[in-house]
N, C-alpha and C positions, 0 to 999 in steps of 0.2 A: 503493500500500499504506500501511496505517496505520503509525505509529510504534510499534516494538516496545518496550514499557515493561517494564523489569525492577524489581522491588521487591527491593532489597538487604537481606536480613535479616542477612547476614555472621555475625558472632559475637553478635549480639544476643539469642540463644536462652539466654545465660548457663548452658549445659549443663543446661537444664531442658526436658525433651521437651514438656511441656504449653505451656510458653512458645514453643517452636518451632512447635508446631501452631497456637498462637494467632497467631503471626506470620502463618503461611499463610492463616489465616482472614481476617486484616486485609487482606491482599494481594488476596484473592478479593473481599472487600467493596468495595474500592477499584477493582476491575476492571482490575487490572494484568494482563499477559500471562504473567508468569513471576515466581516467587520464588526467589532465589538465596542459598544459603549459601556457606560457604568450607570447604574440605576441606585442613587443614593439621595438622602435629604439630610440636611444639616441637623435637624432635630433628633434623627434617629442614629446618626453616625457618631457624633461627638456630644458629650455631656456640656450642658451650658456653663458648667464650672471649670471647664478646661482652661488652664492658665496658658500664657504665651509660651510657644516652644517652637522649635525647629525653624527659628527665624521669622515665624508668623505671629503678628501682634494679636490677631482676632481670627483664629481658626475657623469658627462658626461662620464669620461673615465670608471667609475665603470659600468655603464649601457651598454657601448659599449662593455665591456669585458663579460657581461653575456647575452646580447640580443640574442635570437634564431635566427640562419640564416634563413630567410624566405623560402629559397628553400627546407628547411627540412620538411616543414610542411605537404606536399603531401605524402611523404614517411612515415612520422610518422603517419598520418592518415591511410595509407594502412596497415602499420604494426599493428596499433590497430585493424583494421578490421580483420586481419588474426588471431590475437590471442584472439579475441573476447572480446574486452573492447571499451567502447565509447570514442572516441578521442574529447578533447575540448581544447580550448585555451581562454584566456582572452584577448580580443583586446584593444589597447590603442591608435589607431589612425584610421582614415578613411579607409586607405588602408588595415589594418588589419582585419576590419569588413569585406570588400569585399572579401578579400582573404579566409576567414574562410567560408563565405557563400558559395562561390564558390566550396571550398572543400566538402561542404555538411554537415557541422556540424548541430546537431540537436538542440542546444541551444546556447546562448551566455551569458557571464559573464560580469557583470561590477563590477570592484574593489572598495573597500572601499574609497580609496582616490578619485576616478572619480564619485562616486555616488551623490557627492554634486553639480556637474556641470551639469546644465540643458542642455547645449549645447551638451555635450557628451552623457548623457544619452538618449536623443532624437535621437541622431545619431544612437546609437546601437538599439533602439527600431524600427527605420525605416527599419530594416532588416526583421521585422514581424516574428521573430523567438521567442520561449519562452525565457524569461530572468530570470537569477539569479543574483540578485543584493545585494552586501555587503552594508548594512547600516552602514558604518564605521566612520572614525573619522569626527567629525563635524555633525554627525547625531544624532538625538534623536527620541523620539516615535512619536513626532509630524511631524518632517521633513520627515518621511517615506511617509507622505501624499504628499509631493512634488514629490518624485520619482514615486509614482503612477500616480499622474496627469501629470507629464512630458511624461510619456509612454502612457497615454490615449490620449495625444494630437496628437500622430502619429499612434496608434493602438486603434481601438475602443473598443475591449476587450482584453487587454493585458493579457499574461500568465506570471505571475510574481511570483518568489519566493524570498522573502526577507531573507537575512541571518543576523542575529544579529552578530556583529562583533566588537572586539576591535582591533584597528590597530596598538597597540604597539607590537613589535617584538623583544623578546617574550612578551606575555602578563602575568603579574603577576596573580596568582590565585585570589587574592582578588579583581582584576578588571574585571573578565570575566563576572560577573553580569548576570547569566543564568535566573534569574526572568524576565529580560527584554523580554525574549522570551514569556512569559505569557502575558506580557503587550501588545506586538505587536500582538499577536493572538486575545487577547481581543478587541483591537481597530480596526483591520483589518481582520475580520473573513472570508473575501473572498479571502484573499492572503495567499499562502503557506509560512510558516515560517521555517527557519533553522538555522545552526550555521556555521560561518566560524571561526575556532578556532586557535589561535596563542599561546596558553599555551604550555608548554614543555612536558606535559604527554598526557595520553590517558582519563584521568577521566572526563574531561569537555564534550567532545563528547558523552561519555557513558551516563553521567547524562542528557544531553539534550534530550535524547530518552523519559525520563518521562515527559518531557515538551512538547511532541507531535510534534518534529521536522520532517519535511519532506525531509531535505537535510542537509548533513554534509560535511564539506570541511576541510581538514587537510594536511598540508605540510609534505612531506617526503624526504628522501635522501637515497642514497646508504650507506653513512657514515657521521656522524656528524663532522668528521675530515678533510673532504674536503674543499678546499678553497672556499670562497663565503660567501655572506651575510646571506644566508638563510639556510645554512647546520647546524649550531649549534643548533638551536631550532626545527629543523624537526626531525620527527620519522624516525628511521631506519627500514628496512624491516620487521624485526621481531617484532618490535613495532606497525607497520601498521597492520600487520596481526592479531596481538593481540586486536588492537582497533576494527577491522571489527567484529571479533569473538564476542567480548564484546556487540558491538552495536546490533548484531543479538540475543544474549541472552537477552539483555535488552528489545529489542522489544518483544520477547516471553513472558517476565515477565510483561510487560505493557499491553498485550492484554487481554481485558475482554472477556472470552469465552461465557458469559451469560448463564452458566450453574449453577444451584443450587449446584450441586456437581461435582467436576471434576472427571475425571476418576481415578486420583491417590488417591483422597479421598474416592472413593467407597470401596477400600480394607480396610479402617479404620473405617467404619461406626460401627462395632462391638464395637469400644472403646467408644461409647457413653453410656449413662446410661439408665437403665430400672426402672420401679416401683417394689420395691422389699420387701418383708416381713421382718420386724425387730425383732418381737417376734411372737411365734406361734398364729395363728388365727384359731378359729373354725367356721365351717360352720354356716351362720346365723348371724355372728358378723359384726359389721360396720368396715370399714376400717377408722382409724384415724391417727392422727399424731404420736400417741404412738406406732402403730403397722405396719405402712408402711414407707419406706424410698426410696431412690434412690441410685443405685449402678451400676457400670459397670458389664457385658457387655450389649449391646442391641443386641438381637438376633431375628430372625424371629419368629414372633408370640408373643413377648413381648410387653408390653405397654411401650412406650417411656417416659422418665422422664419428658418431656414437658407437659405431661397430668397428672401429680401427682395430682393436685387439682381436676381434674375430678373424679379421683378414691376415694377421700376423701367423705365419707358418703355413699358409695355404700355398699351392703351387699355381704359378701363373699358366694359363692356358693359351696366352698369346704374348706376342712381342708388344713391348710397351716403351714409348718414348717419354721422356721428362715431361711432366704436367698432364699426362693422359690421366683420364678417370678410370679407376679400376671397377671392373663391372663382371669379371667372369667367375667371381666366387659364388654369386648367386645362382650361376648356371651349374656349377659343380653341386651346389646344394640341391637343386631341383632334380638333378640326374640321380642323386643318392636316394632321394625320396621316392 
């Protein structure tokens, strides 16, 4: 299966519906599989008693300024249906889960900051839809087991994709730790593993394909210069297209065709070596290390260089000049047979 690529629009609509549809158009142009928004309200996301932190003086006002108007979601879903891309949104409260299920989304996402909350994870799992869960801040290779078990408490056989994720915005390259993907796959072989990437570039998602990821999520924007917390580290449309293209190329490169020779190598078979006469040999003489060697090319009817030691000690049935190809050993073998 191809890597499922989620273009994370998040809050980069800036509460402008035309900007939201333009983001969808950019995801379609980039050939992403899904475009994802985020469904939250300041009242249910942060306590009113939250102090200033992370450089924000009024986190509630910040969230209020970037939360998606809930009445947009139906129209955004219909727009996605019309242009041929899957609509997704990450729910952050009970009503968001209900709204998205009612809209007919195919899957639900649990964000990295929420995936350590058993109450919330089980609430999302209760929708009985496939789940994509970012094992983000506070998670480690062992706590992923908690996520899986919480889901199993409400779904007998949960369909879970766990995304390796560093929840620093942006994530320094030195902290992305892509080897964690191998560890998760090794410890939880029955769970699909992916990457939610917050680094500034496109290298990490492309490299993750070699780790066997099933899903990649990446933030994007129409412009890094737009106001808002997520625009500066997000990809612009050209970069999003480049990322998707490189992911698809990486998939092709990482696919084992199970063929001894690929079709492209077939044209270069002649560049292999054959058993070749190094000094003239008379009929009846033995082939020795002094009179045979190996050289390119390998042509139809020649003896491949891998059989050099089979030729040693055999009797020449013909006269040979230097640089002639040896061929009569196979005739001897057929006559013996």
